[in-house]
C-alpha positions in Angstrom: 132.0 96.2 117.2 128.5 94.8 116.0 124.8 96.7 116.9 122.8 95.2 119.6 119.3 94.4 118.0 117.4 96.8 120.7 119.4 99.6 118.5 117.8 97.9 114.8 114.7 96.8 115.8 111.9 99.7 114.8 114.0 101.2 112.3 113.9 101.0 108.1 115.9 98.6 106.1 118.9 100.9 104.3 118.0 102.0 100.9 120.0 100.1 98.9 119.2 99.0 94.8 120.7 95.4 94.4 122.6 94.2 90.9 120.4 91.0 90.6 120.4 88.4 87.7 116.8 87.2 87.7 116.5 85.0 84.7 119.8 85.5 83.6 118.8 88.8 82.7 120.8 91.6 84.9 117.9 93.7 86.5 118.0 96.4 89.6 116.1 95.5 92.9 115.3 98.0 94.8 114.7 98.0 98.8 111.5 99.7 98.4 110.6 96.5 95.7 111.7 93.7 98.2 110.0 95.4 101.7 107.5 97.7 100.5 104.0 96.7 101.9 105.3 92.9 102.3 106.2 90.7 105.6 109.5 89.5 104.7 111.9 86.9 106.3 115.7 88.0 105.8 118.5 85.9 106.2 122.0 87.2 105.5 125.3 84.8 105.9 129.2 85.5 105.0 129.3 83.4 101.5 127.6 81.3 99.4 129.1 77.8 99.2 130.7 78.3 102.5 130.5 75.1 105.1 127.1 76.3 107.8 125.5 78.1 104.9 125.2 75.5 102.4 125.0 72.5 105.1 121.9 74.3 107.2 121.5 78.0 107.0 120.0 78.0 103.3 118.5 74.1 103.3 116.7 74.7 106.4 115.0 78.5 104.9 114.4 76.4 101.9 112.1 73.9 103.5 110.4 75.6 105.6 109.6 78.5 103.4 106.0 76.6 103.3 105.4 77.0 106.7 106.6 80.3 107.0 104.3 81.6 103.8 101.7 80.3 105.7 102.1 82.0 108.8 101.6 85.4 107.0 105.3 85.6 105.8 105.3 87.0 101.7 108.9 86.0 101.1 112.3 84.5 102.4 115.3 86.6 101.0 119.0 85.3 101.8 121.6 88.4 101.0 125.2 87.5 100.8 127.9 89.7 99.8 128.5 88.1 96.1 127.8 88.8 93.1 124.5 87.8 91.1 126.4 84.9 88.9 127.3 83.0 92.2 124.6 83.7 93.8 122.0 82.2 90.6 124.5 79.0 90.7 124.5 78.6 94.2 121.0 78.5 94.7 120.6 75.8 91.5 123.1 73.8 93.4 121.2 74.6 96.5 118.0 73.7 94.6 116.7 76.2 96.7 113.8 77.5 94.6 111.4 78.5 97.3 114.5 82.0 98.6 114.6 85.1 96.8 118.8 85.5 96.5 120.1 88.8 96.9 123.1 89.6 95.5 124.9 92.6 98.1 128.1 92.1 96.0 129.4 96.0 97.0 128.1 95.2 100.3 126.0 98.4 100.7 122.8 96.9 102.7 125.7 94.9 104.6 127.4 98.3 105.8 123.9 100.4 106.5 122.4 97.6 108.7 126.4 97.9 110.1 127.0 94.4 109.6 129.3 94.2 107.3 132.4 92.9 108.5 136.2 91.9 107.9 137.3 88.2 107.3 140.3 89.3 105.5 142.5 87.1 107.7 140.4 84.2 105.7 141.0 85.7 102.3 136.7 86.8 102.5 137.4 90.5 102.2 134.3 92.4 103.9 131.2 89.9 103.9 128.0 90.0 105.9 127.7 88.6 110.0 125.0 86.1 109.8 122.3 87.4 111.1 118.2 86.7 110.3 115.3 89.3 110.6 111.5 89.7 110.1 110.6 92.8 107.9 107.5 94.3 107.9 106.8 97.1 105.7 110.3 98.0 105.2 110.3 98.2 109.0 112.2 95.8 111.3 110.3 94.1 113.5 113.2 91.3 114.9 116.4 91.0 114.2 118.5 87.9 115.7 122.5 89.0 115.8 124.7 85.9 116.1 126.9 86.6 119.2 130.0 88.5 118.3 133.1 85.7 118.9 135.8 84.0 117.2 134.6 81.1 114.2 131.3 81.1 112.5 128.5 81.2 115.2 124.7 79.7 114.2 122.7 79.9 117.1 120.3 82.3 117.0 119.6 83.3 113.0 118.3 79.8 112.0 115.1 80.0 110.1 113.6 77.4 113.4 114.0 80.7 115.3 112.3 82.7 112.8 109.2 80.2 112.9 109.0 80.0 116.6 109.0 83.6 117.1 106.4 83.9 114.3 104.0 81.7 115.4 105.4 79.7 118.8 102.2 76.8 117.7 103.7 76.7 114.6 104.9 72.8 113.7 108.1 72.8 111.1 108.1 69.9 108.7 110.0 67.6 109.4 113.2 67.3 107.1 112.8 64.9 104.0 115.9 63.0 101.7 115.9 61.2 99.0 118.8 58.8 98.0 118.2 58.9 94.2 119.9 57.4 90.8 120.3 60.0 87.5 118.0 57.7 84.7 116.1 55.7 87.4 112.6 56.1 86.5 111.7 54.9 90.0 113.0 57.7 91.7 111.5 60.3 89.2 108.2 58.8 90.5 108.8 59.2 94.4 109.7 62.7 93.8 107.1 63.9 91.7 105.1 62.6 94.9 106.6 64.6 97.1 106.5 67.8 94.7 102.5 66.8 94.6 102.3 67.1 98.5 104.5 70.3 98.0 107.5 68.6 100.1 110.4 70.2 100.0 113.5 67.8 100.4 116.8 67.0 99.3 118.2 65.3 96.9 121.5 62.3 97.5 122.0 61.4 93.9 124.4 58.6 93.4 127.9 59.6 92.8 131.6 58.7 93.7 130.6 59.4 97.8 126.8 58.2 97.7 126.5 54.7 96.0 125.4 51.6 96.9 127.1 50.0 99.3 126.3 53.9 101.5 122.4 53.4 100.3 122.6 50.0 101.9 124.4 50.9 104.9 121.9 54.2 105.9 118.7 52.3 104.6 119.1 48.7 104.4 118.2 48.7 101.0 119.9 48.1 97.9 116.9 49.7 95.2 116.8 53.2 94.2 115.5 55.4 95.4 115.4 55.4 99.0 113.2 58.4 101.3 114.0 59.3 104.9 111.2 61.6 106.4 112.7 63.5 109.7 115.1 60.9 109.7 112.6 57.5 109.4 112.8 55.4 106.7 109.8 55.4 104.4 111.6 53.3 101.5 111.2 53.2 98.0 108.5 54.6 95.4 106.0 52.4 96.1 106.2 53.2 100.1 106.0 57.0 99.0 103.1 57.0 97.5 101.4 54.7 100.0 102.8 57.2 102.7 101.2 60.5 101.1 97.8 58.3 99.7 94.3 59.7 101.1 93.5 57.3 104.0 90.9 55.3 103.3 87.7 56.2 104.9 86.3 54.1 107.9 84.1 51.5 107.5 80.6 52.4 108.6 79.4 50.7 111.8 77.0 47.7 110.9 
């Protein structure tokens, strides 16, 4: 049976040493190192590369990381019962550079939270239940635990819910998607503009599933790149540059 949020709030996080590989070098990372003197958002999930984790949970925290930091968060940590190699590979594939990936390979942290669950029916062994929490100086300020029900519920541990808790008036940034083509200089230019403006984006690069026909179907265009912001088509690299160009000062009245 899962613990309720009230039983965990106000308590310290478990004292655990994680076996991580930042920069592809083995290093022990303690919970003190992660949390002492900091305000940290943690989101925990059943496993790297699994559908909900890869399509929604991790990407949205990565997108909203700059806004969370603007609202007093020092770090955003993803914890999963996977090894360091898997977590690093998943982070690279997701281009989730705004997230600190922490492998809870033995499940010690998840067990200490009371949120280690048996997924042997799926061949997963023991995994973390899905939850998120705001931790201040090692103490759980707020925790959102998904309801204990069948399947893989994902209703309260999302990034937008956490941001609303931290600052109900905060305006989350709109999701940005770029359809790009490997080796395309205009695609590189559009990405550089997005990065220069602190925009976190999802790059859908041309492959067997995303080809010119798909590009035309979603954008009405056949040239790469095509950029969408908040579901609205901005367009090619020139359009992206124009979108982020400083607005010209209004001419003085005659």
